[in-house]
N, C-alpha and C positions, 0 to 999 in steps of 0.2 A: 503493500499501499504506500501511494505516497507521501502521506502523515509522517510513516515512519522514516521515509529518507528526509524529513524535514527533522525528524529528531535525530538523526546524525548530523546534520548541520548545526543543529544545537550546541550536539556532542562537543562540536569543534570550538565554539566560542565558550564553552565552559573547560576546553583543555588549556591551562597552563603553561602548556610546552608551545603554546602559540604564543607570539610578538602581542600587546596589547591592543594596539588600535586593529590589528587583523581579527582579535578577537569581537572587538566591538563592528567589524565590517558583517561578520559570520552573525553575531544577534543581528543586525539591520536585515540581512538576506531571509533569518527565518521569518521576521515578520510581513515583509514584502510577500515570500513565500505563501505564508497564510492569508493575505491579499486577493493575492492569482487565484488560489484555493476555493474561496469561498465565491470569488466571482465567476468562476468556470466551472470549478465541480461542483458545489452544494446550488450553485445558480443554476445547473443543470436539472439537478434532480429534486430541485423544488417545484420547477417547470413539471416534470411528469409527476411527481405527486397531486399538481394540481390540475393535470391533464388527466388522472385517472390510468396514470400507466402501469400496467399488473405485470409487464418483463421483468423476468428474473434476472440480476447480474450472473456474474461467474460465478459467486459464492452462493449463488441461489436466494438471495436477499431483494425482496423487495426496495423500489425508492427510498421510502419512509424510514425501512430498514438500516439501509445504508447510511443516512442521514443520523440516526441515532448510534451506531457503530462508530462514526466519526466523531461525534459530540463528544466524548471523556479521552479521547486523545488528542481534541484540541485544547481541551480546558486543563489536561497536561504539562502539554506547552507553555499555555500561557501561565501556570503556577512555576513552571522553572523557567520563564523568563522572568517573571517579576523577581524572583531570587537572586539570579545572575545579573540584572539590572541593578542591584543595589551591589553587588560585590562587583562589577565593572565601572558601576559610578564612584565607586572609594577607590581604586585601582588606578584610575583618571587622575583624581585626587591629587593623590600622592605621586602622580607623575605632575602634577602643576596645572592640570586641565580640568576647568572644574565647572560640570552642568549643574547651575544654580537655580535657586528659586529669587525671584525677584524680593521679597520678604528679608531673605537673608545675607543680602550685598549689603556693604557699608554705602552710607549717604552720596559718597562722590561716585558711587557707580551707579546707583539710582538716579540722582542727576544726569549723569549723560545716556543713560537710558531715556530718561523721558525727552532731551531733548533729540535722541534720536527718533523716537517716536513721534513728535511733533512736527519734526521737518521730511520723515520719512514715510511713517507708517497711516498717521493720522487721515492724510489725504487720498490714499486709499480704502477706506473702511466706509463701509454702508450699512447702516442700521436697519434694520427692518422690520417694523411692528409685526405682532403677531395677535389679532383680533378679528373680530367680524368683517370689519371695514377695511382690513388689511389680509389677506389669505396666507396659508403660511406659505412660504417661499419655495423656491425649489432647492433640493440638495442636492450638491454636484457630487459624483462618486468619489471619494478617497478625501474630502476637504473635509481639515479641520475648522470648526465653527463653536461659538459661543451662543449658548442660549441665557440671555441677561434677564432677571426679572426685578422690575421696578417699581416705584411708587412715588405718589408727590407727596412731600412732604407734610405730615398728621392725617395721609388718606391710607387706609384699610386695603384699597382696592390696588390689583398687581397687574401690571401690565408686564407684557414679554416680550422682549426682541430677539431677533436673530442677528449675528456678525458672523459673515464669512474669516478665515484668514487669509488675507493676500499674499500669499506663499507664491515666489515667484522667482526668475533670476535674480532680481536686484534684492526682494527682500527673504531670506533666506528664513527655515524654520527654526534655527538656532542662530540666536542674535548675539553676535561677539561685542563684550563689553569692551569698546575704544579698543586699544594694542593687546590687553591682555589676554592671558587664555581662559578666559571665563563667558558661558552660555549661558542663554535662559531660552524656553521656548518662546516664538512670537505669543502663543496664546496667553501666556503669562505676563508679557509684556503690556498686553492688552487690557486684560484682567484689572491691570493696575493703574489705567489711565482712564477708566470707564465715564471722569467727571467729564474727561475733556467729551469724551462723544455724546453723552447723554448730562448735560450741565442742568443742576440745579435737583434732578432726579435720585431717590434714597436708592443705591445699590442692595436691593431684596437678600438675591442669589448669582451665583455666576457656574453654570455648568458646561463643559467642555463636550463635544460630540462628534461623529463621523460615521458616516454611513458607507454602504458597501453594496454596490449594484452588482444585477447580474451582467455578467459579460456574455452569457450565451443568447444574444438576441438575434433576430431574422433568420432568413431561409440558408441551409446549409450547402445546399446544390440544387440538382435538377434543371428543368428547361425554363429557362428565362430569356426573356428578349434583350435585356441590356444587361449584361453581368456589372459592369460600370455602376450604371444608376443603381442596382438594386443594395451594393455594398454601402454606397451612400445613404439610401434610405435604413440600411440597418445598422450604420454608425449613427444617426439622428435617433432609430430607435433606442440604440443604447445608451444615448445620454438620459433616458428618460425612464429604463428599464426600471423592471420592480427593482426594491430594497431587500436584501438577504439578509443583511447583519446591519444594526445599528449600537455602537458602542459608546458609551457614555463613562463619566468618572465616577468614581466610587462615592459615596455620599450624596447624589443627585438626590431631590425630596421623590415620594413616591408619585406625587402629583404630577410633576416637569415628567418625570418617566413613562408615566403612561400618556400624559398630553404627546410628545413626543412620537410614540409606539402609535398611539392613533393617526395623529397626523398623517405618518408615514406610512400606515397601511399594513402594521406588521404584526404580528401574535407578538406582545409583551412578555410572554411565558419563554417564549424557543426562541425568540431572535435579538432579545434583548443581549448584552455583554457587559457587564460591568469589571471594570480595572482599576486597580490599586495605585496604576502608574500611570506612563506616557500612552498618550491615544499614537497612534501611527509611528511605531518604531521604527519603523523603516527609512525615518527622517535621519535617525543617526546615522545613516552614512556619511551626512554631513562633517558628522564628527569622526569617522573612522578615516576620514580623507585628510586630515590635518596633518600638517608637513613637521613629524618626527623622527626621522630616520629608524633610530633606535628603538621605535615603538611598532615598526613595519617589519615586512620579511625583506631577508636582507635584499638590495637591489640586484633586479634581473635583468641583464644586459641582455638585449636579442642577438643572435647571432645570423651570419648570413649561410643561407644551405651550401656547404663547401664544392657540391657539382655546380653551382651557379655562379663562382668566383672564380673565371676565368680571365685570359689576356682578352678574347674577343669579345666585344662589348655588347652583341648580337646575344638577343636570349634564343632566337630561331637556330642559330648555327649550335648553338651550345645544344642544345634539343636535339638537333638531329644528329651531333656525334654519342650524345647521354645515349638517347634513344628514350629514357624515362627518367624522371628525377622524382621522388618524395620528400615531399614535406608537413613537417613538422611544427605544429604551433601548439602554443606559443614562445616555442623554445628557439624556432627561427621565426626571422623577420616576415612579415605578411609585406611590407613594403616591395622589400627587395626579392618577393618572388610572386605571390599572384599580381600585386598592383604593380609591379616591373611587368608581367608577362604583358597584360592588359595597354599597360603604357606603351611599351615598344610596339604593341602590334594597333595601337591610333596612331601612332606615327610613321611608322613601317611601310615606306613608297609599292614596296612589293606585295604589302597584306590587301586583299581584296576585301574580305568578307569578315565580320564578325559578330556571334550568336553567343547569347547566355540565356542562365535562368537566374532571375534575381528575386529573392524569398526576403531578405530582409538586408538594411544596409544602413551605413552611418550619414546620422544628420550634417556631417559633413563631408561626405563622401565622395574620396577622388575617382572612385569605379563610375558613379556617373559623369563626373569629368571629363575620363577618358573615354566615356562611350560619344557623348555627345561632339568632342575632338575629333574621333573616328569619321562620325559622321560629315563633317565641317572638312574633314579633309580627303572625301568625296569616296569613301569606304560604303559597302552594304552593312547597315548596323540591325541586327531584328535582337529585341529584347522579349522574353516569356515574363511577363511581370504576374506574381501572385497579389492579387488582391485582398486574397481571405489571410494572410497571413497575420494569427491573431495581435491584435493591440499594436499592430504598424498598418495597419489598414490606411490611414489618413496620409500616411508618409507614401508608400505605395502608389496611391493615387496620385499625389503629389507629383511625388518621381517620373509617375504614367505622363502626368502632363508636359513635362519640364522635358522627357525624351522626344515624344511627339511631334512639341513645338522643332527641337531640333533637327527633325526630319528622319528621324528613327522611326524603325517598323516594331510597336509594340502591340504583342498580343494575349490575351490574360489567360492560356491554356485551354486544356481540354476541359468543357463544360462537364461540373458535376465532380472534377477530379483538384486536388491541390495539386500545387506544383511545388514541390519542396526537394527536388535534386537542385543540385550545386553545379554547374556545369559553366564554360567559357569553352566557345568552338572557336577557331580562327583558319581562315585559307590563304592561303601564300604561294604566290607563284616564286617557287625557288628556281636555281639553275636547271634544274633538270625535270623542270613541271610543276604543277599543282600538289600541293601539299598543304596537308592540314596539321593542325595540333590543338591541345586538349590539355584543360585543367578539369581533373574530377575533384570535387573534395567533399567532405564529412559536415564541413561548416560552414555559417554562410558566409559572403563576400562583404564583410561587416569589419572596420579597420579596429572599431572599440573591444567589440567581441574575442576579436583574434589574439588582443593581449592577455585575457584572460580565462578562455576555453580551450582545451586541451582537442586540438583536431587534428586530420591526416589530408593531406591533398596528392595527387598523382598530376606532375607535368608531363605530357605525352606524346609523340608522334607515331605510335605504334597504328600501322595500316590498316588493322584489324579494327581496334577501338575506335579510330576516328571514321573509318566508317560507317561502323554503329551509330555513331552520334550524328552523323548525316541522315540516318532514318528516324535517330532518334527525334530530331528536331522537326524536321517531316510530321513527325507524329504531332510534337505538342504545337505546332502553327495550322494543322489543318484538322486533329483529330479525329485520324482516319485510323483505323486498327489491323484491318486483314494483311495477313503474309506482310509482317515485317518480320525479315530475320536476322537476327544477332549472334554475330560469334561468338563476342566475346562479353560484352556489357550485359549486364544482368539488371532490366529495367522492371519497376511494378506499374500499374499495378497486374500485368497479364503474365510474367516471367521469373521475377525474382523468388514468389515465393514457394512455387513448383520446383524450381533449382536449388533451393536450401533444403527443400524435404527430399528432394532425390539425391544429396550430399550425405544428407545426415542415412538416406536408407543404404546408401554404399558405404558407408562406416560400419553400418549392424553388419553387412554382407562380409564386409572383408573380415571384421572378427568373427562370425560365426563359420569364417574357412581356416580359420587359426592364426589370423594374421593380428595386426595391432589396431583397433581404433581409436579415433583421438577426436575430439570436436571441442575448440576455443572460440566462445563468441562473446565480444565486446560490445556492447548496446546500450542504449539510456534507458531501457524498459521492454520485460519482455512480458506479452499479453496475449499473443495469439493460441487461441487453443489448438490449432494444427499443428504448429511447430511445437509445443509444448508437450503434447501427445507423443509426436515424434521421436524427444529426446528422454521421454519416459523408458520409450521401446529401446532406445540407443543405450540406456545405462542397464536396462533390462539385459540386454544380449551381451554385455561385457564392456561395451564401449564404456571410457573416461570420457568425461565431460566437464569443461573448466568454463563456468559463465562469469563474466565479469558485467553486471546489470548495475548502472547507475541508481537507479531509483525502484519501479514496480515490477517485483518481478511476479508472476504467479507459479513457477515451478516451485515443488518445495524439495529439497537435499536431503538425500541420506535416511530414507524410507525403507525399510527395509521390504527386500521382492521389489520395488518400483524405482530406487531412484539412489540406491549406495554409492555409483559410480559420478554421481555428480557432485559438485562442489561450484557454492553459489558466493560471491562476493561484493563488495558494493566500496569503492573508493570514494573516500570526499577528503579534500584538502583544498591546499592554497588554488588551486586552479579547478575548474569545474569540466567534470569528464565528460567530453561532447561526442568523441569519436565511436565508427560505428566499424568493428573490424571481425571479421569474420575468417577461422583457419580450420582446415580440415585436412588432417593427415595425408588420405587419400594412399595408403598401401605405400610411402615413401615418394611418391609422387605431389607433395606436398601446394596444398592451394592457400593462396591468403588474396579476401577480398578486401576492397575499403568501400565508402558510399555512403550515404544521405539517409538510408530507411532504419528507423527502429524496428523490432521486432514486434511489432503491434499490428494488429487488425487494419487497424486506419493506415498503417503507412503502406502496408502489404496489398492492400486490395481498392483503397479507395484515392489514393496519391499518387502522383508522378515521382518516382526518386529511381536513382542511378548510383548501381554497383558495378566496379571494374574490380579485375585480377591486377595485382602487384605482383610480376613473373622474374623479373632480374634479381638474380639470387643476393647482391647486397644491400637490395632494398627490402628483399623479405629477410634479410639478417637483421634490418632495423627494426621490424616489425615483431620479428622474434624477441628482441631485445625488450621492447615493451611489455610484450605477454608477460614475458618471463620475471620481468621485475615486477608487473603489477601482481602477479598470481603468487611471488614469496614474499612481498612488503608486510611488516607489522604495523606499519607507522599509522597508517591511513585506509587501513583497511577492515572492512567490516565481514565477519563471515555468517550465513545464514546457517540456522538448525530447520530439523525438520518440522519444527514446528513455524517456521515462518518468520524466526526471531533474530535479529542480529545482535552477533556478538563482536565489539572490539579486539583485533587481536593484542596479545601483551608483547611489550618488545622485552620482557625480562630473558634475559639468557640468549639473546638473538645476536647475531652476527652486525657488526655496526653496520653495515648495508643494508639489512633488514629494520633497522633501526632510525635511520635518517627517512625523510619526507619523500615517497614514488616519484614527487614534482622535482624537489630537488637533485634528486638523481638522472633524472631526466633531463636537465638544465644543465648537470655535469658532463652527461653522458654528449649531447649537443654542442658543450666548449669544444670538448674531448675531438669531437667532427671537426668541428671550424679550425682548430689549431693543425689538425692533421691535414686537411685539406690547403690552409695559408703555407705548409713545410711544402707539401706536394708541388703548389705553384710557384713557390720560389725555387725548389730544385730545377724544374723544369725552365724558368727563366734562365737559371745560370747555364743548364744545359743550351740552351739558347743561344748566349753569349759566346760560350766556349766555341761552340759551332759557328757562330759570325767572326770572331777573332781567328778562327783557325783560317777559313776563307780568305781572308783579308792580308792575313799575314805571308810574304814571298817564301817560297821555301829556302832551306838554306842550301848554299854549294855543299858539297860533298870534295 
């Protein structure tokens, strides 16, 4: 279950071996994850309850029963958050970083804050009365709000007002007091300056509240006349979507609590959460980003991929020589590999066309810049833009408009299917004719996440793969499915799942004939019923199965007669595990695949994904190192037991390499590859200079 994964993230925040501000980062992530869980999972379940859906989940539970199972797990996380929050606050204070209350500050600091309020905050505040003449205002998703009860002096009648906190790029959630490392929540500052906002009124009470709205709005697929219009309509619906959670501060009066629940149309008993501490703790990310090197993980210096540091500045010449290059992010630079590939393609006069899929990208995306530049340079550019990338719909609609204005051919994929694949395809006129080059990855073309997500990518000019990608893009831009023959590419929804099942069955056959079967799958989630059953059969046949699953895993290991040969681990640490890597021993003819698909039914049957083989032995060796390091590690590994519970491995009595962070080990490995690559290049240059000198020097007389 996904909530158990969030519990493992919380454990990282609790782990004193992590630097203090890294722990604050994990702490903030836990709360942001809970927000998303309510918006997506609880939101969908509440929709199903309202619609009277009787379909059982994979655990044989009705929608309301699923909510009931989640509730105590959520309550446990909230309880642990409260205790940990106090510990982290004390730890920060010991380092001179104080998250304080307005009332606890000395007079000089309060005076500074009052001036800040007058100059920066007060002009942005809009108190809204709540009475028969002023209907209850719209409350935007995840915003921080104050419910202020006031009365005229000498009067018993109470008036209520709502004020939304104007958190934006200029006004942070945590206001820094001058140049000191002292911060207070914005709502605390506003609460202590209400006489400015409501002059002459007596303040009866001030309550903080926050709502979470359902993100699962609008149609999910099917036949529509205008996909862009449908997504825009769904976004408008989401803004006003039903509320699935109301968070309030502890101590709110029963009258105000009941009034809020009634006005917002929610069940006061089921949907209201009272918190003893800060609402919206995801905003603590602001504190986690404070510049204190000693309180963060040691700086991670990106290295260049050693196969790409050649004297020849043209990346296409390098790829033609190397055949394929394996990229490992965030250990290797996204800028000098993926962005370089697209940048050079946009400028190279021999490049004729560029095609790519785009699921998510950065706000200041160079990817978009390079695509527009390519179009301006006269190249044919086609982009398959996924408009239904959850929470990035608005950005993708905006990017699609920019690209179309630049003359780029923009399509939205196959109707009814999300385009989740990560592919760049380049057509170039080389000296010996037309040649195609490609990048296929596991992660988004997003420079921000490339610095914090563990992903893999393959740069290649393999004739079979690029031929397959020609077919693949024709499918994406037309939607026609009949007779597409792929030699190496494993796309979904038609081929990937069948191929994986076939490969699992092949390992079973090898084992049954006296050979050694081995399956190792690394994915973000394993939820597909057919794959799960196939892996159980493999275990029963004696095949060893290793599963590295970041969050939800349907399979249970270690059950006698069913899964004794299965090991399931989850890795949580400095970086977010995001790569998908599939390995099959294949009776010694080993196969490695990387791609965009998780092992979930939605990815395998309702999304367009792309997985490719990694065939060069030295690249397979890099993938083998990743699998071996992660399976052997103790520092970041949680292992699932037969009951579906996760236990963190102990580092006691382990070798040093097993007690270090697996991410640090991979950083070290990347730095070693970089150093070896530079040494190899230096030797190559030296030998080249020797040859030049030997050719230019006169021969000696005898």
